[in-house]
C-alpha positions as CSV (number, residue, x, y, z in Angstrom):
1,M,-56.9,60.3,-99.4
2,I,-56.4,59.3,-95.8
3,T,-58.7,61.0,-93.4
4,S,-57.5,62.7,-90.2
5,T,-59.3,60.0,-88.2
6,E,-57.4,57.2,-90.0
7,Q,-54.1,59.1,-89.6
8,H,-54.5,59.2,-85.8
9,E,-55.2,55.4,-85.7
10,I,-51.6,54.8,-86.5
11,A,-49.6,54.0,-83.4
12,W,-46.8,56.4,-83.6
13,P,-44.3,56.0,-80.8
14,P,-44.0,58.7,-78.0
15,K,-41.3,61.4,-78.0
16,H,-39.2,62.8,-75.2
17,D,-38.1,66.4,-75.1
18,L,-34.4,66.9,-75.7
19,F,-33.5,70.6,-75.5
20,G,-36.9,71.6,-77.0
21,V,-37.0,68.9,-79.7
22,G,-39.1,65.7,-79.4
23,V,-37.0,62.6,-80.1
24,S,-38.8,59.3,-80.4
25,V,-38.4,56.6,-77.8
26,V,-38.4,53.7,-80.3
27,D,-36.6,50.6,-81.5
28,C,-36.4,49.4,-85.1
29,Q,-39.3,46.9,-84.9
30,T,-41.7,49.4,-83.3
31,A,-40.7,52.2,-85.7
32,C,-41.1,50.0,-88.8
33,D,-44.4,48.6,-87.6
34,A,-45.9,52.1,-87.5
35,I,-44.2,53.2,-90.8
36,M,-45.5,50.2,-92.7
37,Q,-49.0,50.7,-91.4
38,A,-48.9,54.2,-92.8
39,A,-47.2,53.1,-96.0
40,R,-49.8,50.5,-96.8
41,R,-52.4,53.2,-96.7
42,R,-50.2,55.8,-98.4
43,S,-50.8,58.0,-95.4
44,P,-48.7,61.2,-95.4
45,A,-46.1,61.2,-92.7
46,V,-42.4,62.1,-92.1
47,V,-39.7,60.1,-90.4
48,S,-36.3,61.6,-89.8
49,A,-33.0,60.2,-88.4
50,F,-31.6,62.8,-86.0
51,S,-27.9,62.7,-85.2
52,V,-26.2,65.0,-82.7
53,H,-25.6,67.5,-85.5
54,A,-29.2,67.4,-86.6
55,L,-30.5,67.7,-83.0
56,I,-28.3,70.7,-82.2
57,E,-29.2,72.4,-85.5
58,A,-32.9,72.0,-84.7
59,T,-32.4,73.2,-81.2
60,N,-30.6,76.4,-82.5
61,T,-33.1,77.0,-85.3
62,P,-36.8,77.6,-84.3
63,D,-38.0,76.8,-87.8
64,R,-36.3,73.4,-87.7
65,A,-37.6,72.6,-84.3
66,R,-41.1,73.4,-85.6
67,E,-40.5,71.1,-88.6
68,A,-39.4,68.3,-86.3
69,G,-42.5,68.8,-84.2
70,R,-44.6,67.8,-87.2
71,F,-42.6,64.6,-87.9
72,A,-44.2,61.3,-86.9
73,I,-40.9,59.8,-85.8
74,V,-37.5,61.4,-85.0
75,T,-35.1,58.4,-84.5
76,P,-32.2,58.5,-82.1
77,D,-29.5,58.2,-84.8
78,G,-26.3,57.4,-82.9
79,Q,-25.3,56.3,-79.4
80,P,-25.0,59.8,-77.9
81,I,-28.7,60.5,-78.7
82,R,-29.7,57.1,-77.2
83,W,-27.6,57.8,-74.1
84,A,-29.3,61.2,-73.7
85,L,-32.7,59.7,-73.9
86,N,-31.8,57.0,-71.4
87,W,-30.2,59.5,-69.0
88,L,-32.7,62.3,-69.3
89,G,-35.8,60.5,-70.1
90,N,-35.3,57.0,-68.6
91,A,-36.0,55.6,-72.0
92,R,-34.1,52.3,-71.5
93,L,-33.3,52.0,-75.1
94,A,-30.9,49.1,-75.8
95,R,-29.8,50.4,-79.2
96,S,-29.7,53.6,-81.3
97,L,-31.6,53.6,-84.6
98,Q,-29.8,54.9,-87.6
99,G,-31.3,55.8,-90.9
100,Y,-29.7,53.1,-92.9
101,E,-31.0,50.4,-90.5
102,V,-34.6,51.7,-90.9
103,M,-34.2,51.8,-94.7
104,L,-32.9,48.2,-94.9
105,E,-35.6,46.8,-92.7
106,L,-38.4,48.7,-94.6
107,C,-37.1,47.4,-97.9
108,R,-37.2,43.9,-96.5
109,R,-40.8,44.3,-95.3
110,S,-42.0,46.1,-98.4
111,I,-41.5,43.0,-100.5
112,A,-43.9,40.9,-98.5
113,E,-46.4,43.7,-98.3
114,N,-46.1,44.8,-101.9
115,V,-45.3,48.4,-101.0
116,G,-43.4,50.4,-103.6
117,I,-40.4,52.6,-102.7
118,Y,-39.2,55.8,-104.3
119,L,-35.6,57.0,-104.1
120,Y,-35.1,60.7,-104.2
121,G,-31.8,62.6,-103.7
122,S,-28.0,62.4,-104.1
123,S,-26.3,62.2,-107.5
124,P,-27.4,60.2,-110.5
125,Q,-24.4,57.8,-110.0
126,T,-25.2,57.3,-106.4
127,I,-28.9,56.7,-107.1
128,A,-28.1,54.2,-109.8
129,A,-25.6,52.3,-107.5
130,L,-28.0,52.4,-104.6
131,A,-30.9,51.0,-106.7
132,A,-28.7,48.2,-108.1
133,R,-27.5,47.2,-104.7
134,L,-31.0,47.2,-103.2
135,R,-32.4,45.1,-106.0
136,E,-29.5,42.6,-105.5
137,Q,-30.0,42.5,-101.8
138,F,-33.8,42.3,-101.9
139,P,-35.0,40.3,-104.9
140,G,-38.6,41.3,-105.7
141,L,-38.2,44.8,-104.3
142,R,-40.4,47.3,-106.1
143,I,-38.5,50.5,-106.8
144,V,-41.2,52.5,-108.5
145,G,-39.0,55.6,-108.9
146,E,-35.4,56.7,-108.6
147,E,-34.5,60.4,-109.1
148,S,-31.6,62.7,-108.5
149,P,-32.8,66.3,-108.3
150,P,-30.7,69.3,-109.5
151,F,-28.4,70.9,-106.9
152,R,-30.4,74.1,-106.8
153,P,-33.9,75.1,-105.6
154,L,-36.7,73.7,-107.7
155,T,-38.9,76.0,-109.6
156,P,-42.6,75.9,-108.7
157,E,-43.3,74.0,-111.9
158,E,-40.5,71.5,-111.2
159,D,-41.7,71.0,-107.6
160,A,-45.2,70.3,-108.7
161,A,-43.9,67.8,-111.3
162,V,-41.9,66.0,-108.6
163,V,-45.0,65.7,-106.4
164,E,-47.0,64.4,-109.4
165,R,-44.3,61.8,-110.3
166,I,-44.1,60.5,-106.7
167,N,-47.8,60.3,-106.2
168,S,-48.5,58.7,-109.6
169,S,-45.8,56.1,-108.9
170,G,-47.9,54.6,-106.1
171,A,-45.0,54.6,-103.7
172,G,-45.8,54.0,-100.1
173,L,-42.3,54.8,-98.9
174,V,-40.2,57.7,-100.2
175,F,-36.5,57.7,-99.1
176,L,-34.9,61.1,-99.1
177,G,-31.1,61.4,-99.4
178,L,-30.7,65.2,-99.8
179,G,-28.4,65.8,-96.9
180,C,-29.2,67.5,-93.6
181,P,-31.1,69.9,-93.2
182,K,-32.2,70.0,-96.9
183,Q,-34.1,66.7,-96.7
184,D,-36.0,67.8,-93.6
185,H,-37.0,71.0,-95.2
186,F,-38.2,69.1,-98.3
187,A,-40.2,66.6,-96.3
188,A,-41.8,69.2,-94.1
189,A,-42.8,71.3,-97.1
190,H,-44.4,68.3,-98.8
191,L,-46.0,66.7,-95.9
192,D,-49.5,67.6,-97.0
193,R,-48.8,67.0,-100.7
194,I,-47.0,63.7,-101.0
195,Q,-49.2,60.7,-100.3
196,A,-46.6,58.4,-98.8
197,V,-44.3,58.2,-95.8
198,Q,-41.2,60.3,-96.4
199,L,-38.0,59.1,-94.7
200,C,-35.1,61.4,-94.2
201,V,-32.3,58.8,-93.9
202,G,-29.2,60.9,-93.6
203,A,-26.1,59.4,-95.2
204,A,-27.9,56.0,-95.9
205,F,-27.7,56.6,-99.7
206,D,-23.9,56.9,-99.5
207,F,-23.5,54.0,-97.1
208,L,-25.8,51.6,-98.9
209,S,-24.6,52.5,-102.4
210,G,-21.0,51.9,-101.4
211,N,-19.8,55.5,-101.7
212,K,-18.9,55.7,-98.0
213,S,-17.9,53.2,-95.4
214,L,-19.7,52.6,-92.1
215,A,-17.8,52.8,-88.9
216,P,-16.8,49.4,-87.4
217,D,-19.4,47.9,-85.1
218,W,-17.3,48.4,-82.0
219,M,-17.0,52.1,-82.7
220,Q,-20.7,52.5,-83.3
221,R,-21.4,50.6,-80.0
222,H,-19.2,53.0,-78.1
223,G,-20.5,56.2,-79.7
224,L,-17.4,56.7,-81.7
225,A,-18.9,56.6,-85.2
226,W,-18.3,60.4,-85.5
227,V,-14.5,59.8,-84.9
228,F,-14.5,57.4,-87.9
229,R,-16.4,59.9,-90.1
230,L,-14.1,62.7,-89.0
231,Y,-11.1,60.6,-90.0
232,E,-12.7,59.9,-93.4
233,E,-13.7,63.6,-94.0
234,P,-11.7,65.9,-91.7
235,G,-11.9,69.0,-93.9
236,R,-15.7,68.9,-94.0
237,L,-16.5,67.6,-90.6
238,W,-14.0,68.9,-88.0
239,K,-15.8,72.2,-87.3
240,R,-19.3,70.6,-87.2
241,Y,-18.2,68.0,-84.6
242,L,-16.2,70.5,-82.5
243,V,-19.2,72.8,-82.3
244,T,-22.2,70.5,-82.1
245,N,-20.6,67.8,-79.9
246,T,-19.6,70.5,-77.4
247,Q,-23.1,72.1,-77.4
248,F,-24.6,68.6,-77.0
249,I,-22.7,67.9,-73.9
250,L,-23.4,71.3,-72.4
251,R,-27.1,71.0,-73.2
252,C,-27.4,67.5,-71.7
253,T,-25.8,68.8,-68.5
254,R,-28.0,71.8,-68.3
255,Q,-31.2,69.7,-68.9
256,W,-30.1,67.2,-66.3
257,I,-29.6,70.0,-63.7
258,R,-33.0,71.4,-64.5
259,Q,-34.7,68.0,-64.1
260,R,-32.7,67.2,-61.0
261,F,-34.0,70.2,-59.3
262,G,-37.6,69.8,-60.2
263,F,-37.9,71.1,-63.8
264,R,-38.5,67.8,-65.5
265,S,-39.0,67.7,-69.3
266,S,-42.3,66.4,-70.6
267,T,-42.9,63.4,-72.8
268,H,-44.7,64.3,-76.0
269,S,-47.1,62.3,-78.1
270,A,-45.9,61.8,-81.7
271,N,-49.5,61.9,-83.0
272,S,-49.6,65.6,-83.3
273,I,-48.4,65.8,-86.9
274,S,-50.7,67.8,-89.2
């Protein structure tokens, strides 16, 4: 068991307030340095990739904002979040940091540091394809568990069994692919019970398993990945993007006005997880 003193020794990156939610000012190397430090110790922590949709959902839902406040890292998943951090927080981030990027880098590092990973979420077919591709891409990777939960709430007995399986596996990294916001709820509810770093990696399971295509690099660089995803899944995503993208623009403008006239948002420490 990691003591509270040891937990606070981990150099979690700072956060900047975006609309009442702390988003980490961090690049991939810095994030993964801190994550691997915790993973080696099997220190409980949560890392979540926040897109515009996730940020606005957390802003609109007090319980989700409180959950995010307990997370060690909330990455700027997508260019619009990076732009907001740079504009409103003078973050000077050169790149956004998406869930699949963090996952790939951590898999690479975990081989050298002999840290086991656990895959939890999605469908049995996706989990199997994901595990196969990761083993092919990263020879020597220790996948100590791969599990697709039922698409319903777990019973207390099932939940306790999941925690036991994960902890008994010895995993230092638990990748969650349950979808937003379900994966964040799961991670927050198990923060004090799972002895590992839980990583809510968004659509990374689908991207890395080959189920879905990533937007071309030029679209990602220009903040147009959402356009690509909308083209791929218009029926599911049109309303989400219409609502959340509009709210995001309005909230960025409102926060800039407040800061411009003297009501500047604070920068938060990410070491306040409990």
